[in-house]
N, CA, C and O atoms as a GROMACS GRO file, in nm:
protein
  552
    1UNK      N    1   0.085  -0.118   0.000
    1UNK     CA    2   0.000   0.000   0.000
    1UNK      C    3   0.089   0.124   0.000
    1UNK      O    4   0.190   0.128   0.069
    2UNK      N    5   0.050   0.223  -0.077
    2UNK     CA    6   0.127   0.346  -0.084
    2UNK      C    7   0.051   0.457  -0.011
    2UNK      O    8  -0.071   0.469  -0.022
    3UNK      N    9   0.126   0.537   0.062
    3UNK     CA   10   0.067   0.644   0.142
    3UNK      C   11   0.116   0.779   0.092
    3UNK      O   12   0.226   0.790   0.039
    4UNK      N   13   0.032   0.882   0.109
    4UNK     CA   14   0.076   1.017   0.077
    4UNK      C   15   0.170   1.066   0.187
    4UNK      O   16   0.141   1.049   0.306
    5UNK      N   17   0.282   1.126   0.147
    5UNK     CA   18   0.380   1.180   0.241
    5UNK      C   19   0.340   1.322   0.280
    5UNK      O   20   0.301   1.402   0.196
    6UNK      N   21   0.350   1.352   0.409
    6UNK     CA   22   0.318   1.484   0.462
    6UNK      C   23   0.439   1.533   0.541
    6UNK      O   24   0.500   1.458   0.617
    7UNK      N   25   0.475   1.660   0.521
    7UNK     CA   26   0.591   1.718   0.588
    7UNK      C   27   0.547   1.831   0.681
    7UNK      O   28   0.468   1.916   0.642
    8UNK      N   29   0.599   1.830   0.803
    8UNK     CA   30   0.579   1.938   0.899
    8UNK      C   31   0.716   1.978   0.951
    8UNK      O   32   0.811   1.900   0.944
    9UNK      N   33   0.729   2.100   1.003
    9UNK     CA   34   0.859   2.144   1.054
    9UNK      C   35   0.845   2.257   1.154
    9UNK      O   36   0.742   2.325   1.161
   10UNK      N   37   0.951   2.274   1.231
   10UNK     CA   38   0.960   2.385   1.327
   10UNK      C   39   1.106   2.413   1.355
   10UNK      O   40   1.187   2.320   1.366
   11UNK      N   41   1.139   2.539   1.368
   11UNK     CA   42   1.273   2.575   1.412
   11UNK      C   43   1.266   2.597   1.563
   11UNK      O   44   1.195   2.685   1.610
   12UNK      N   45   1.341   2.516   1.637
   12UNK     CA   46   1.339   2.519   1.783
   12UNK      C   47   1.462   2.595   1.832
   12UNK      O   48   1.574   2.564   1.794
   13UNK      N   49   1.439   2.695   1.914
   13UNK     CA   50   1.549   2.774   1.969
   13UNK      C   51   1.611   2.703   2.089
   13UNK      O   52   1.600   2.749   2.203
   14UNK      N   53   1.676   2.591   2.060
   14UNK     CA   54   1.745   2.510   2.160
   14UNK      C   55   1.847   2.424   2.086
   14UNK      O   56   1.826   2.390   1.970
   15UNK      N   57   1.957   2.390   2.152
   15UNK     CA   58   2.059   2.308   2.085
   15UNK      C   59   2.010   2.165   2.060
   15UNK      O   60   1.920   2.117   2.128
   16UNK      N   61   2.071   2.098   1.960
   16UNK     CA   62   2.029   1.962   1.926
   16UNK      C   63   2.026   1.866   2.045
   16UNK      O   64   1.939   1.780   2.051
   17UNK      N   65   2.119   1.877   2.139
   17UNK     CA   66   2.122   1.787   2.255
   17UNK      C   67   1.993   1.800   2.337
   17UNK      O   68   1.934   1.700   2.378
   18UNK      N   69   1.951   1.924   2.360
   18UNK     CA   70   1.830   1.950   2.437
   18UNK      C   71   1.707   1.902   2.360
   18UNK      O   72   1.617   1.839   2.417
   19UNK      N   73   1.704   1.931   2.232
   19UNK     CA   74   1.591   1.892   2.147
   19UNK      C   75   1.578   1.740   2.143
   19UNK      O   76   1.469   1.686   2.156
   20UNK      N   77   1.690   1.672   2.124
   20UNK     CA   78   1.689   1.525   2.118
   20UNK      C   79   1.636   1.465   2.249
   20UNK      O   80   1.554   1.374   2.247
   21UNK      N   81   1.684   1.517   2.361
   21UNK     CA   82   1.639   1.467   2.491
   21UNK      C   83   1.489   1.488   2.508
   21UNK      O   84   1.419   1.398   2.555
   22UNK      N   85   1.440   1.605   2.471
   22UNK     CA   86   1.296   1.633   2.484
   22UNK      C   87   1.213   1.545   2.392
   22UNK      O   88   1.100   1.510   2.425
   23UNK      N   89   1.268   1.509   2.276
   23UNK     CA   90   1.195   1.427   2.178
   23UNK      C   91   1.191   1.280   2.216
   23UNK      O   92   1.096   1.210   2.181
   24UNK      N   93   1.292   1.232   2.289
   24UNK     CA   94   1.309   1.088   2.309
   24UNK      C   95   1.292   1.039   2.452
   24UNK      O   96   1.305   0.919   2.477
   25UNK      N   97   1.264   1.126   2.546
   25UNK     CA   98   1.254   1.087   2.686
   25UNK      C   99   1.107   1.086   2.730
   25UNK      O  100   1.039   1.187   2.717
   26UNK      N  101   1.058   0.972   2.780
   26UNK     CA  102   0.916   0.963   2.817
   26UNK      C  103   0.866   1.075   2.907
   26UNK      O  104   0.756   1.126   2.887
   27UNK      N  105   0.945   1.116   3.008
   27UNK     CA  106   0.901   1.224   3.097
   27UNK      C  107   0.876   1.354   3.022
   27UNK      O  108   0.789   1.432   3.060
   28UNK      N  109   0.952   1.378   2.917
   28UNK     CA  110   0.930   1.497   2.835
   28UNK      C  111   0.812   1.475   2.739
   28UNK      O  112   0.728   1.563   2.724
   29UNK      N  113   0.806   1.359   2.675
   29UNK     CA  114   0.702   1.330   2.576
   29UNK      C  115   0.563   1.354   2.634
   29UNK      O  116   0.475   1.408   2.567
   30UNK      N  117   0.543   1.315   2.760
   30UNK     CA  118   0.410   1.332   2.822
   30UNK      C  119   0.373   1.479   2.842
   30UNK      O  120   0.257   1.510   2.867
   31UNK      N  121   0.470   1.568   2.830
   31UNK     CA  122   0.443   1.711   2.851
   31UNK      C  123   0.413   1.787   2.722
   31UNK      O  124   0.368   1.901   2.727
   32UNK      N  125   0.438   1.725   2.607
   32UNK     CA  126   0.414   1.797   2.481
   32UNK      C  127   0.334   1.718   2.376
   32UNK      O  128   0.291   1.777   2.277
   33UNK      N  129   0.313   1.591   2.394
   33UNK     CA  130   0.258   1.505   2.288
   33UNK      C  131   0.105   1.504   2.284
   33UNK      O  132   0.041   1.403   2.313
   34UNK      N  133   0.048   1.619   2.247
   34UNK     CA  134  -0.097   1.631   2.226
   34UNK      C  135  -0.120   1.752   2.137
   34UNK      O  136  -0.041   1.847   2.137
   35UNK      N  137  -0.229   1.748   2.062
   35UNK     CA  138  -0.254   1.851   1.961
   35UNK      C  139  -0.331   1.972   2.014
   35UNK      O  140  -0.325   2.079   1.954
   36UNK      N  141  -0.403   1.956   2.125
   36UNK     CA  142  -0.481   2.068   2.179
   36UNK      C  143  -0.488   2.056   2.331
   36UNK      O  144  -0.462   1.950   2.388
   37UNK      N  145  -0.523   2.166   2.395
   37UNK     CA  146  -0.524   2.171   2.541
   37UNK      C  147  -0.628   2.081   2.606
   37UNK      O  148  -0.621   2.056   2.726
   38UNK      N  149  -0.725   2.032   2.528
   38UNK     CA  150  -0.825   1.942   2.586
   38UNK      C  151  -0.783   1.795   2.576
   38UNK      O  152  -0.862   1.705   2.607
   39UNK      N  153  -0.660   1.771   2.531
   39UNK     CA  154  -0.602   1.636   2.525
   39UNK      C  155  -0.478   1.630   2.613
   39UNK      O  156  -0.422   1.734   2.650
   40UNK      N  157  -0.437   1.508   2.646
   40UNK     CA  158  -0.314   1.489   2.725
   40UNK      C  159  -0.248   1.360   2.683
   40UNK      O  160  -0.305   1.278   2.611
   41UNK      N  161  -0.126   1.343   2.729
   41UNK     CA  162  -0.049   1.222   2.705
   41UNK      C  163  -0.004   1.171   2.842
   41UNK      O  164   0.104   1.205   2.889
   42UNK      N  165  -0.088   1.090   2.907
   42UNK     CA  166  -0.057   1.049   3.044
   42UNK      C  167   0.061   0.954   3.059
   42UNK      O  168   0.118   0.943   3.168
   43UNK      N  169   0.099   0.884   2.951
   43UNK     CA  170   0.213   0.793   2.962
   43UNK      C  171   0.280   0.775   2.827
   43UNK      O  172   0.218   0.791   2.722
   44UNK      N  173   0.409   0.741   2.833
   44UNK     CA  174   0.487   0.713   2.713
   44UNK      C  175   0.598   0.617   2.752
   44UNK      O  176   0.647   0.619   2.865
   45UNK      N  177   0.639   0.534   2.656
   45UNK     CA  178   0.755   0.449   2.677
   45UNK      C  179   0.836   0.446   2.548
   45UNK      O  180   0.782   0.450   2.438
   46UNK      N  181   0.968   0.440   2.565
   46UNK     CA  182   1.060   0.448   2.453
   46UNK      C  183   1.170   0.345   2.472
   46UNK      O  184   1.237   0.342   2.575
   47UNK      N  185   1.190   0.259   2.371
   47UNK     CA  186   1.305   0.170   2.363
   47UNK      C  187   1.382   0.216   2.240
   47UNK      O  188   1.363   0.163   2.130
   48UNK      N  189   1.468   0.315   2.259
   48UNK     CA  190   1.529   0.393   2.152
   48UNK      C  191   1.643   0.318   2.083
   48UNK      O  192   1.761   0.345   2.108
   49UNK      N  193   1.606   0.224   1.997
   49UNK     CA  194   1.702   0.147   1.918
   49UNK      C  195   1.625   0.086   1.801
   49UNK      O  196   1.504   0.066   1.812
   50UNK      N  197   1.692   0.058   1.690
   50UNK     CA  198   1.622  -0.009   1.581
   50UNK      C  199   1.557  -0.139   1.631
   50UNK      O  200   1.624  -0.221   1.693
   51UNK      N  201   1.430  -0.155   1.604
   51UNK     CA  202   1.354  -0.270   1.653
   51UNK      C  203   1.289  -0.246   1.787
   51UNK      O  204   1.208  -0.327   1.832
   52UNK      N  205   1.322  -0.134   1.852
   52UNK     CA  206   1.265  -0.101   1.983
   52UNK      C  207   1.125  -0.042   1.969
   52UNK      O  208   1.089   0.013   1.865
   53UNK      N  209   1.047  -0.055   2.075
   53UNK     CA  210   0.908  -0.011   2.074
   53UNK      C  211   0.894   0.133   2.123
   53UNK      O  212   0.966   0.178   2.212
   54UNK      N  213   0.798   0.204   2.062
   54UNK     CA  214   0.754   0.336   2.106
   54UNK      C  215   0.605   0.325   2.137
   54UNK      O  216   0.530   0.264   2.060
   55UNK      N  217   0.562   0.384   2.247
   55UNK     CA  218   0.420   0.387   2.281
   55UNK      C  219   0.390   0.515   2.356
   55UNK      O  220   0.463   0.556   2.446
   56UNK      N  221   0.279   0.578   2.317
   56UNK     CA  222   0.229   0.690   2.394
   56UNK      C  223   0.077   0.678   2.403
   56UNK      O  224   0.010   0.639   2.308
   57UNK      N  225   0.026   0.712   2.518
   57UNK     CA  226  -0.118   0.709   2.543
   57UNK      C  227  -0.172   0.848   2.519
   57UNK      O  228  -0.124   0.944   2.578
   58UNK      N  229  -0.271   0.860   2.433
   58UNK     CA  230  -0.334   0.988   2.403
   58UNK      C  231  -0.477   0.981   2.455
   58UNK      O  232  -0.549   0.886   2.428
   59UNK      N  233  -0.517   1.084   2.531
   59UNK     CA  234  -0.652   1.084   2.590
   59UNK      C  235  -0.711   1.223   2.590
   59UNK      O  236  -0.641   1.322   2.611
   60UNK      N  237  -0.842   1.229   2.568
   60UNK     CA  238  -0.916   1.353   2.591
   60UNK      C  239  -0.921   1.374   2.742
   60UNK      O  240  -0.945   1.279   2.818
   61UNK      N  241  -0.898   1.495   2.786
   61UNK     CA  242  -0.897   1.523   2.931
   61UNK      C  243  -1.030   1.493   2.997
   61UNK      O  244  -1.034   1.463   3.117
   62UNK      N  245  -1.140   1.500   2.922
   62UNK     CA  246  -1.270   1.470   2.981
   62UNK      C  247  -1.300   1.320   2.985
   62UNK      O  248  -1.408   1.280   3.030
   63UNK      N  249  -1.206   1.238   2.940
   63UNK     CA  250  -1.222   1.093   2.946
   63UNK      C  251  -1.310   1.035   2.837
   63UNK      O  252  -1.340   0.915   2.840
   64UNK      N  253  -1.353   1.116   2.741
   64UNK     CA  254  -1.446   1.069   2.639
   64UNK      C  255  -1.382   0.980   2.533
   64UNK      O  256  -1.452   0.904   2.466
   65UNK      N  257  -1.250   0.988   2.517
   65UNK     CA  258  -1.184   0.909   2.414
   65UNK      C  259  -1.036   0.898   2.446
   65UNK      O  260  -0.979   0.986   2.510
   66UNK      N  261  -0.975   0.789   2.403
   66UNK     CA  262  -0.831   0.771   2.419
   66UNK      C  263  -0.783   0.656   2.333
   66UNK      O  264  -0.861   0.570   2.292
   67UNK      N  265  -0.654   0.656   2.306
   67UNK     CA  266  -0.597   0.547   2.227
   67UNK      C  267  -0.447   0.539   2.255
   67UNK      O  268  -0.385   0.635   2.302
   68UNK      N  269  -0.390   0.424   2.225
   68UNK     CA  270  -0.246   0.404   2.233
   68UNK      C  271  -0.187   0.422   2.094
   68UNK      O  272  -0.233   0.360   1.998
   69UNK      N  273  -0.087   0.505   2.083
   69UNK     CA  274  -0.012   0.523   1.959
   69UNK      C  275   0.113   0.437   1.974
   69UNK      O  276   0.195   0.462   2.062
   70UNK      N  277   0.127   0.337   1.888
   70UNK     CA  278   0.238   0.244   1.900
   70UNK      C  279   0.313   0.232   1.768
   70UNK      O  280   0.254   0.242   1.660
   71UNK      N  281   0.443   0.211   1.779
   71UNK     CA  282   0.529   0.200   1.661
   71UNK      C  283   0.658   0.127   1.698
   71UNK      O  284   0.686   0.103   1.816
   72UNK      N  285   0.735   0.094   1.596
   72UNK     CA  286   0.865   0.029   1.615
   72UNK      C  287   0.972   0.115   1.548
   72UNK      O  288   0.961   0.149   1.430
   73UNK      N  289   1.075   0.150   1.624
   73UNK     CA  290   1.183   0.230   1.567
   73UNK      C  291   1.252   0.154   1.454
   73UNK      O  292   1.280   0.035   1.466
   74UNK      N  293   1.279   0.226   1.345
   74UNK     CA  294   1.348   0.170   1.230
   74UNK      C  295   1.493   0.215   1.226
   74UNK      O  296   1.584   0.135   1.201
   75UNK      N  297   1.515   0.343   1.250
   75UNK     CA  298   1.649   0.401   1.246
   75UNK      C  299   1.661   0.503   1.358
   75UNK      O  300   1.569   0.581   1.383
   76UNK      N  301   1.774   0.501   1.426
   76UNK     CA  302   1.801   0.595   1.533
   76UNK      C  303   1.945   0.644   1.519
   76UNK      O  304   2.039   0.565   1.532
   77UNK      N  305   1.962   0.772   1.493
   77UNK     CA  306   2.094   0.835   1.489
   77UNK      C  307   2.087   0.950   1.589
   77UNK      O  308   2.029   1.054   1.558
   78UNK      N  309   2.144   0.933   1.709
   78UNK     CA  310   2.128   1.033   1.815
   78UNK      C  311   2.156   1.176   1.768
   78UNK      O  312   2.256   1.203   1.702
   79UNK      N  313   2.064   1.264   1.802
   79UNK     CA  314   2.066   1.407   1.773
   79UNK      C  315   2.057   1.439   1.624
   79UNK      O  316   2.073   1.555   1.585
   80UNK      N  317   2.031   1.337   1.539
   80UNK     CA  318   2.020   1.361   1.395
   80UNK      C  319   1.889   1.310   1.334
   80UNK      O  320   1.826   1.381   1.256
   81UNK      N  321   1.848   1.187   1.370
   81UNK     CA  322   1.733   1.127   1.303
   81UNK      C  323   1.673   1.015   1.386
   81UNK      O  324   1.744   0.940   1.453
   82UNK      N  325   1.541   1.006   1.380
   82UNK     CA  326   1.468   0.892   1.438
   82UNK      C  327   1.351   0.862   1.345
   82UNK      O  328   1.278   0.952   1.305
   83UNK      N  329   1.335   0.735   1.311
   83UNK     CA  330   1.220   0.697   1.230
   83UNK      C  331   1.153   0.578   1.295
   83UNK      O  332   1.217   0.495   1.359
   84UNK      N  333   1.021   0.570   1.276
   84UNK     CA  334   0.950   0.453   1.325
   84UNK      C  335   0.840   0.412   1.230
   84UNK      O  336   0.786   0.492   1.153
   85UNK      N  337   0.808   0.284   1.237
   85UNK     CA  338   0.702   0.225   1.158
   85UNK      C  339   0.582   0.205   1.250
   85UNK      O  340   0.589   0.132   1.349
   86UNK      N  341   0.473   0.272   1.216
   86UNK     CA  342   0.351   0.260   1.296
   86UNK      C  343   0.289   0.122   1.272
   86UNK      O  344   0.315   0.057   1.170
   87UNK      N  345   0.209   0.078   1.366
   87UNK     CA  346   0.152  -0.056   1.359
   87UNK      C  347   0.066  -0.080   1.235
   87UNK      O  348   0.045  -0.194   1.195
   88UNK      N  349   0.017   0.028   1.174
   88UNK     CA  350  -0.064   0.013   1.053
   88UNK      C  351   0.019   0.018   0.924
   88UNK      O  352  -0.037   0.025   0.814
   89UNK      N  353   0.152   0.016   0.937
   89UNK     CA  354   0.240   0.012   0.820
   89UNK      C  355   0.286   0.146   0.769
   89UNK      O  356   0.357   0.153   0.668
   90UNK      N  357   0.248   0.254   0.836
   90UNK     CA  358   0.292   0.387   0.794
   90UNK      C  359   0.425   0.422   0.860
   90UNK      O  360   0.454   0.380   0.972
   91UNK      N  361   0.506   0.500   0.789
   91UNK     CA  362   0.637   0.540   0.837
   91UNK      C  363   0.637   0.687   0.875
   91UNK      O  364   0.570   0.768   0.811
   92UNK      N  365   0.712   0.722   0.978
   92UNK     CA  366   0.737   0.862   1.014
   92UNK      C  367   0.886   0.876   1.042
   92UNK      O  368   0.945   0.796   1.113
   93UNK      N  369   0.947   0.981   0.984
   93UNK     CA  370   1.089   1.007   1.006
   93UNK      C  371   1.107   1.152   1.047
   93UNK      O  372   1.054   1.243   0.983
   94UNK      N  373   1.181   1.172   1.155
   94UNK     CA  374   1.208   1.306   1.205
   94UNK      C  375   1.358   1.330   1.202
   94UNK      O  376   1.437   1.248   1.248
   95UNK      N  377   1.397   1.446   1.145
   95UNK     CA  378   1.538   1.484   1.141
   95UNK      C  379   1.558   1.609   1.226
   95UNK      O  380   1.469   1.692   1.241
   96UNK      N  381   1.679   1.619   1.279
   96UNK     CA  382   1.718   1.729   1.367
   96UNK      C  383   1.845   1.790   1.310
   96UNK      O  384   1.950   1.726   1.310
   97UNK      N  385   1.836   1.914   1.260
   97UNK     CA  386   1.948   1.978   1.193
   97UNK      C  387   1.985   2.107   1.266
   97UNK      O  388   1.900   2.194   1.284
   98UNK      N  389   2.113   2.120   1.309
   98UNK     CA  390   2.154   2.245   1.374
   98UNK      C  391   2.144   2.363   1.277
   98UNK      O  392   2.193   2.356   1.164
   99UNK      N  393   2.079   2.472   1.321
   99UNK     CA  394   2.067   2.594   1.241
   99UNK      C  395   2.061   2.716   1.333
   99UNK      O  396   1.988   2.716   1.432
  100UNK      N  397   2.138   2.818   1.300
  100UNK     CA  398   2.130   2.948   1.367
  100UNK      C  399   2.117   2.939   1.519
  100UNK      O  400   2.033   3.006   1.577
  101UNK      N  401   2.198   2.858   1.583
  101UNK     CA  402   2.195   2.846   1.728
  101UNK      C  403   2.079   2.763   1.780
  101UNK      O  404   2.060   2.755   1.901
  102UNK      N  405   2.003   2.703   1.692
  102UNK     CA  406   1.891   2.620   1.732
  102UNK      C  407   1.891   2.490   1.653
  102UNK      O  408   1.996   2.442   1.609
  103UNK      N  409   1.772   2.433   1.637
  103UNK     CA  410   1.758   2.305   1.569
  103UNK      C  411   1.635   2.307   1.480
  103UNK      O  412   1.525   2.337   1.527
  104UNK      N  413   1.653   2.275   1.353
  104UNK     CA  414   1.540   2.259   1.262
  104UNK      C  415   1.489   2.115   1.276
  104UNK      O  416   1.564   2.020   1.254
  105UNK      N  417   1.362   2.100   1.313
  105UNK     CA  418   1.301   1.969   1.329
  105UNK      C  419   1.202   1.950   1.214
  105UNK      O  420   1.110   2.030   1.196
  106UNK      N  421   1.223   1.843   1.136
  106UNK     CA  422   1.136   1.814   1.022
  106UNK      C  423   1.086   1.671   1.035
  106UNK      O  424   1.165   1.578   1.052
  107UNK      N  425   0.956   1.654   1.028
  107UNK     CA  426   0.896   1.520   1.028
  107UNK      C  427   0.824   1.499   0.896
  107UNK      O  428   0.745   1.583   0.852
  108UNK      N  429   0.853   1.385   0.834
  108UNK     CA  430   0.780   1.342   0.715
  108UNK      C  431   0.709   1.214   0.755
  108UNK      O  432   0.772   1.118   0.798
  109UNK      N  433   0.576   1.214   0.739
  109UNK     CA  434   0.499   1.096   0.780
  109UNK      C  435   0.403   1.054   0.670
  109UNK      O  436   0.361   1.134   0.588
  110UNK      N  437   0.370   0.927   0.671
  110UNK     CA  438   0.271   0.873   0.580
  110UNK      C  439   0.132   0.903   0.636
  110UNK      O  440   0.102   0.871   0.751
  111UNK      N  441   0.049   0.965   0.553
  111UNK     CA  442  -0.088   0.995   0.596
  111UNK      C  443  -0.172   0.868   0.594
  111UNK      O  444  -0.154   0.782   0.508
  112UNK      N  445  -0.263   0.857   0.690
  112UNK     CA  446  -0.358   0.745   0.687
  112UNK      C  447  -0.475   0.785   0.599
  112UNK      O  448  -0.481   0.898   0.552
  113UNK      N  449  -0.567   0.695   0.575
  113UNK     CA  450  -0.673   0.720   0.479
  113UNK      C  451  -0.809   0.753   0.542
  113UNK      O  452  -0.904   0.783   0.470
  114UNK      N  453  -0.819   0.748   0.674
  114UNK     CA  454  -0.947   0.773   0.741
  114UNK      C  455  -0.981   0.921   0.752
  114UNK      O  456  -1.097   0.959   0.740
  115UNK      N  457  -0.879   1.005   0.774
  115UNK     CA  458  -0.899   1.149   0.792
  115UNK      C  459  -0.831   1.224   0.678
  115UNK      O  460  -0.742   1.171   0.612
  116UNK      N  461  -0.874   1.348   0.655
  116UNK     CA  462  -0.815   1.427   0.547
  116UNK      C  463  -0.667   1.453   0.575
  116UNK      O  464  -0.624   1.461   0.690
  117UNK      N  465  -0.590   1.466   0.468
  117UNK     CA  466  -0.448   1.495   0.480
  117UNK      C  467  -0.429   1.627   0.555
  117UNK      O  468  -0.341   1.638   0.640
  118UNK      N  469  -0.511   1.726   0.524
  118UNK     CA  470  -0.498   1.857   0.590
  118UNK      C  471  -0.523   1.846   0.740
  118UNK      O  472  -0.452   1.908   0.820
  119UNK      N  473  -0.623   1.768   0.779
  119UNK     CA  474  -0.650   1.749   0.922
  119UNK      C  475  -0.531   1.682   0.991
  119UNK      O  476  -0.493   1.720   1.102
  120UNK      N  477  -0.473   1.584   0.925
  120UNK     CA  478  -0.356   1.517   0.983
  120UNK      C  479  -0.237   1.612   0.992
  120UNK      O  480  -0.166   1.614   1.093
  121UNK      N  481  -0.214   1.689   0.885
  121UNK     CA  482  -0.103   1.785   0.886
  121UNK      C  483  -0.121   1.884   1.002
  121UNK      O  484  -0.027   1.911   1.077
  122UNK      N  485  -0.242   1.936   1.018
  122UNK     CA  486  -0.268   2.032   1.125
  122UNK      C  487  -0.247   1.969   1.263
  122UNK      O  488  -0.190   2.033   1.352
  123UNK      N  489  -0.292   1.846   1.282
  123UNK     CA  490  -0.276   1.779   1.410
  123UNK      C  491  -0.131   1.751   1.444
  123UNK      O  492  -0.085   1.779   1.554
  124UNK      N  493  -0.058   1.696   1.347
  124UNK     CA  494   0.084   1.667   1.370
  124UNK      C  495   0.162   1.797   1.390
  124UNK      O  496   0.254   1.801   1.472
  125UNK      N  497   0.127   1.904   1.316
  125UNK     CA  498   0.196   2.031   1.333
  125UNK      C  499   0.166   2.090   1.470
  125UNK      O  500   0.256   2.147   1.533
  126UNK      N  501   0.044   2.078   1.518
  126UNK     CA  502   0.009   2.128   1.652
  126UNK      C  503   0.091   2.056   1.758
  126UNK      O  504   0.138   2.118   1.853
  127UNK      N  505   0.108   1.926   1.743
  127UNK     CA  506   0.192   1.851   1.837
  127UNK      C  507   0.337   1.900   1.830
  127UNK      O  508   0.401   1.919   1.932
  128UNK      N  509   0.388   1.921   1.707
  128UNK     CA  510   0.524   1.971   1.692
  128UNK      C  511   0.538   2.111   1.751
  128UNK      O  512   0.642   2.143   1.810
  129UNK      N  513   0.437   2.193   1.737
  129UNK     CA  514   0.441   2.327   1.797
  129UNK      C  515   0.446   2.318   1.950
  129UNK      O  516   0.518   2.394   2.015
  130UNK      N  517   0.370   2.224   2.009
  130UNK     CA  518   0.378   2.201   2.154
  130UNK      C  519   0.518   2.156   2.192
  130UNK      O  520   0.574   2.200   2.292
  131UNK      N  521   0.577   2.067   2.109
  131UNK     CA  522   0.713   2.021   2.134
  131UNK      C  523   0.810   2.139   2.134
  131UNK      O  524   0.894   2.151   2.224
  132UNK      N  525   0.800   2.225   2.035
  132UNK     CA  526   0.887   2.341   2.025
  132UNK      C  527   0.880   2.426   2.152
  132UNK      O  528   0.982   2.463   2.208
  133UNK      N  529   0.758   2.456   2.196
  133UNK     CA  530   0.741   2.538   2.317
  133UNK      C  531   0.803   2.467   2.438
  133UNK      O  532   0.869   2.531   2.520
  134UNK      N  533   0.782   2.338   2.448
  134UNK     CA  534   0.839   2.263   2.561
  134UNK      C  535   0.991   2.263   2.556
  134UNK      O  536   1.056   2.295   2.655
  135UNK      N  537   1.048   2.228   2.441
  135UNK     CA  538   1.195   2.222   2.430
  135UNK      C  539   1.259   2.358   2.456
  135UNK      O  540   1.366   2.365   2.516
  136UNK      N  541   1.195   2.465   2.410
  136UNK     CA  542   1.250   2.599   2.433
  136UNK      C  543   1.240   2.641   2.578
  136UNK      O  544   1.311   2.733   2.620
  137UNK      N  545   1.154   2.576   2.656
  137UNK     CA  546   1.140   2.612   2.798
  137UNK      C  547   1.244   2.542   2.885
  137UNK      O  548   1.256   2.574   3.004
  138UNK      N  549   1.320   2.450   2.829
  138UNK     CA  550   1.417   2.372   2.908
  138UNK      C  551   1.546   2.449   2.933
  138UNK      O  552   1.637   2.398   2.997
   0.00000   0.00000   0.00000
């Protein structure tokens, strides 16, 4: 099956070491991994190696809905790149490039077919924007 590729990005005003730690550490992931203030990420686990598992729990704060986002890491290059294969066969790759005293974070992901590409782009970008704010606060 072929998926449409979607790209999102943010320039984070923090060094790659800080950005990498915020992206890959469960205690940090739970503080930024949601698209809107009415959602939360109560738990996350990371086995940061090729073949290792990634899991984050996404929940509406009012308890009306929740799901586990699970994937398997495909490639891990510390402070440069992390990619994972989602359980439904879609791939997401995030790169971290030093720029102007900060870090350019770019994620390219395969869109699923249930929701519009634009809705997915907006949701993933909102999560990345939360990540940027969190990483810059460290």
